[in-house]
N, C-alpha and C positions, 0 to 999 in steps of 0.2 A: 788439503786445499780443495780436492774434489768434493769432499763432504760439505765444506763451507759453501762452495759454489752451488751445489744441489739445494742446500737449505735456502740460499738466497733466491734461487729461481722459484722454488715452491712458495716462498714468501710473496714474491711479486705476482705470481699467478693468483694467489689468494686475494691480494689486493684488487686485481682486475675483476675477479669474480664478484667481490663485494661491491664493486663500482657498477656492475651491470644492473639495469632497472629490473625490479621484481614486482610483480603484481601480487601484493600481499593478500588481496581478497580472493584470488583465484582458488586457493585451497581452503579459504576460511569458510566456516559453516556455523550457523547459529546452533546452539545446543538444542537437543530435542525437548528438553524440559528446563524451565526457568521459573524459580520461585514456586514450583509446583506444590511443595510441601506447605505453603502458606494458606492455601485455600483448596478444598477438594471440589473439583468440577466433575460432575457425573456426565461425561461425554467421551467419545473416542479421542477427540483432539480439541484444543482451545487455545486462544491467544488473545492478548490485550496489548495494544501499541498506541503511541501518540500518532495522530494522523499526519502531522507535518514532518517531524524528525524521524518517525518510525521507531522511536525508542521502545525497546522491549520491556514490558512491565510484568507480563506473566506468559508462561508457555507450557503446554502439555502436548506432547507428541506433535510438535508443530511442523516437522519435516516429513511426516507420513502422508503420502498421497491418498486421498479419500474421495468418494463421489461428492459432487457439489450441488447436484440437482439444479433447482431454479436460481441459485445464486449465480449461475452462468449468465443470467440476464443482465447482470451489471456490466459484463464485457460487451454484450449486445448494445446496451444503452450507451456505453462509452463510445463505441464505434459509430453509433447513430449521431451522437452529439459532435463527434469529430467530423463526420460527413457534412453536417449542417454548418459547422465552423468553416469548413473548406468550400462551402457553397455548392456542393455536389447535389444536395437536396435542401429543402426548407420545410418549415413546420407545416406549410399548407400543401406540400406535395401529396398528390393523391395516388393510392395504390389499390389494386383489385386483387383479391385472393385467388391463388391457383386452386385447382381441384384438391390437391394434396393438403394444402393449408386449410381449406374448407373442411376436409375430413378430420383433421386434427382439432380444429376449432369446434367441431360438432360433437366431439367425444366428451361425454359427461364425466368420464373418469379423470379427466385432466382439468387443471386450472385454466379457465377460459372465459372469454366473453363471446357470445354467438356472432359469427360473421356470415354474411350472405354472399352467394355467388353473384357476380356482376355488380355488386355494390362497391362503391369506392370509399376509402377511409383515409383521413389525413395522417401524416406522420405524427402530429401532436396527439391525436386520438390513440394511435397504436402505442406510442411511447408511454402515455398515461396508463393504458390497459396493461402494458408489460410490467410496469413498476408497482402499480397499485393492486391489480387483481392477479398478477403473475400469469397473465394470459399467454399461453404457448403459441396459439395461432397468431396473435398480434406480434409477438417477438419474431416469429418466422417471417412475417410480412415486412418488418423493419429490415431484416437481413436481405430480403429480396429487393427492397428499394435501394439499399446501399450498394450491394454487390451483384445483383442480378440473379443469384441462385444461392441455395443453402450451402452447397459445397464450396463455392467461391468465398462466401462469408466465413465459413469455418476456417478456411486457409488464412483469411485476414485476421481472424481471432488468434490463431496460432502465432502469426507473425507479430501481432501486437504484444502478446505475452512474452515472446522471445526478446522484444525490445526492452521490456521491463525486467529482464534478467531471469524470467521464469522458464527454465530450460526443459523441464520434464513434464509439462502439462499434457494431458490427454483430452483433446476436445474433438467431439464428433457431431454434436447438434448445437444449433443456435439458441435453443430454448432451455436445454437442460434435461429433456426427456431422454430415456435410453434410445440407442440407435434404432432399435426395431420399432419404436413407437411413432416414428415420423414417416413410415411407409416408403414411398418412392424417393423421398428426400434423405434417406439413410446415407451415411457417409460410405463411399465405396471402399471395399477391402477391409472394413472393420467388422467385428462380430456383431450379431444382432443384439447381444446383451451388453455391449460396451457402453459405458457412461462417461460423461465428462468428469475428470479427476484433477484436483489440485490439493496441495497441502494447506493447512491452516495459515502457515506463513505466507504462502503465495496468494491465498484468498485475501489476506490482510493487505498485501501489496496492491491487489486489484482495487480494493476499497480506497486505499490511500491515493492512488493515481486518479481515480474517478473524482474524489472530493477536491484534490489539488487542482486538477485541470478544468473541471466543470462543477464548481461548487453549487451552481444553480440546480443541480440534480436533487438537492435536499428540499427544494420547494415542492417537488413532486413526491418524493419518498415519505414526506411527513403527512401527506393527505391520507386520512383514515377512510373516508367514504366519498364516492363520486359516482355520478351516473355516466354510463357510456351511451351516447346518443347515436342511433343508427336510423336516420330519416325520422319516421314517426314512432320509433320504438326506443324506450329508455331501459337500459339494463343496469341495475344497481351494482356497483363495484365496492367490495370491502377489502381493505388491506389485510394481508396475512400477517403483517407485523402487529401483533396484539399488544405491543408495548407503547403504541402511540396514544396520545391523548384521546379519550373517548372510547378506547378499546379495553377489553377485560383484564389485560395484564399491565395496564398503565401504572407507573410509579412516578409520582410527582417529583421526587428528588433526583430521578435519573435523567429526565429531559431527553429521552431518545427521539431522534427525528429521522431515522433511516436505519438500515438500508434495505436488506432483502432476506427473505426466508427461502428455504429449499427443502423439498421432501420427495424421496422415492423409497422403494422398499430397500434398495441397497444403501442409500445414503442415510436413512433414518431421518431425524429432524435436525435441520441445520439452520443457522441464523447468523448473518453478519450484521452487527448493530453499530451505530455511532451516536455520540452525544457530546454536546459542548460541556466543558467543565472547567471552571475557574480560569478562564482566559485561554484554554487550550481545547482540544477535541480528542476524544478517545475513540478507537475502533476496537471492537471485540468480535471474535469469530467462535462460534460453537458448532462442532461437527459431530454427527453421529450420536445425538442425544436420543433419549427414549421417544418412541412414537407409538404408544399402545393403541390410541384411537385418534380420530381427526380433531378431537378437542383436547388432546394431551398438551399441557402447557410446559412440558419439561424444558424445551430449549430456552423459553423465556425465563423460567425459574433459574436456570444455570447462568443466563446472561445477567440477570439481576444480581446474582451472587458474585459474579466476576466483577461487575462494575462497582458494586458496593465495596469490594475488596480494594480496588484501585482508588476509589474516592477516600476511603478511610486510611489507607496505608501510604499514600503518596501526597506530597505537597508541591506546588509549582514554584520554580525559581525562574524568574524572567530576567533575561539579559538584554538590556537595551542597546541599540546601535551606538557605537563609539564608546560604550561603557568600558572603563578600565577595571581589570580584576586585580585586587590587592595581592601582592606577591608576584604578579606577572605584568607589571606596568610597562616594561620596556625589554628590548633585546639588543644584543650587540650587532654592529654593522661592520663588515669587513671591507676595507678600502673605501670607506665613506668619509666625507668631510666631518660628519658627526660620528662619534665612536659608538653611540647607542641612540636608539630611536623609540619614542613612545608608541605603544600599541594598544588596541582595544577591539571589542567585538565588532565584526563587520556587519552582521544583520541581526535584528531583533529576533530572539529565539527563546523558547520555553523548554526547560529541562525539568523532569519529574524527579524529585528527591524522596527516597524512601524515609518514612518516619520510624526507623528501627534503631536509632541511636548511633549508627555507624558514622564515622567521620566522612564528610563530603570534601573531596579534594579536587583541585584543578591543576593541570600540567600543560606544558608546551611541548610540541613534538621536535622543535628545533631550537638551538641556542644562538645561532648567528645567521645573518642574512647578507648577501652580497650587494654592494652598492652598484649602480644608483637605485634609490628607492623613491617612489612617488607616493604622495599622500593618497590614502584610500586603496593602495595596492595590497592584495592579500600576500602576506609574507610569513604566515605561520598558521598553526592550528592548535586549538585548545582541546584537550581530552579531559574526561571526568572520571573520578573513581568514588566508589562507595566502599569504604574500608580498603581492602586490597584489590577489589575487583573493579574493572572498568565498566562503565555504562555502555551498553551495546544497543544496536538498532538493526532494523531489517536490512538496510543497505551497508551497514558497517559492523560485521560480526567481531572485528578486532577492536572495536571501540568507536563510539559516537564522537564525532569531532565537529567543532564550530570554527569557522574561519576567523583568523586574527588579521586585522588590517593595520597599516601604518597610519598613525595620526599626524604625521608630519613628513616632509620630504628631506632628502639629503643627496647631494651629488657625489659622484665618484671622484676621488683625488687623482691627480695626474701621475704619470709613471715615475717622475722624480721623487714625489712624496712617498709613493708606494715603495720605491727602492730604499729611501731613507728609513722608513719604518721597518722594512725588512732587515736592514743593516744594523740599526741601532735599537729597534723595538720602540715601544711607546706609541 
């Protein structure tokens, strides 16, 4: 009897443990490499994802933190756009450079547009110079306008990355230069050679959030050339993204319209790119490509190789809102007046299907829903498989899921009907 009692207690404890909520993503991690054998990318790390769902299409060393150099400026641009959205500043807000920013902007070894002491510049001018010419002084001035100081802005950058789930970012400067290169604005307590570092996966998240929240950024990142006007002086700006139309690495079939390059001795040549493709949008990141000379196109060659791989090996599957997926048209309802209810896709979404001959399958995470159910209510989730493997994304390492909604309503039956069903079934 004692043995039976002990077994029963253990059984009930097991049931209780299984009932406890578990954060399945807490320990989940994207694989370091994904489809890496399908295309050889000559860089330390690389990734390709869908900009909306974050679906992972390719990955090489995607979890390894590496210097990001001027790709940092995308975080600076995001926080600038956020401050404008919150009406803390506006496009015509005027800013004057500090002596330290003037010193950085005057250094010909850095990417810059010349700034003058006591001259004022609008947020719009500085924003354009930051994204087009990758001007370090301009980026630092944006930080000054938003947060009041470089250190305060760096702290804001770190907080924003934390909100996006990027936990191990190392951020020291607002422009991407090494800590020692910004003089008195160096981050306190950090080493002089410390540089901003993110993984390729995290850099893809930055690009994804920027495009999703502020898609208008692409109107600026697609500009190949523009003049920076400072009173009576015009400084020609030329985008370091050589894959834009009119630039030397332009490819008509790729249609790249952003985002940002980055280069330091430690980082090598880096480039986060984006392009619309067949109703969707792809983001790629190349980190640590060769940089033999300032005219070395290696990062763009690798980006073209990666995008061509995605374009050739994937095709889009578009699921419309309210679309019913054959084989998963309904689900059971517990204690509902209706015993089952029709379900469909909640939001229009695009999934990239590999052209490798593997079977594409759709499944549901739940088999039954508790009544009452309202029309339009999310009541389940679809997951997707290619062969035996689930499709995964930046935010869902255990499997990309789309919300399934109820296409009709049903009320909950009263206690007498529930008792009757329990007693006699049916």
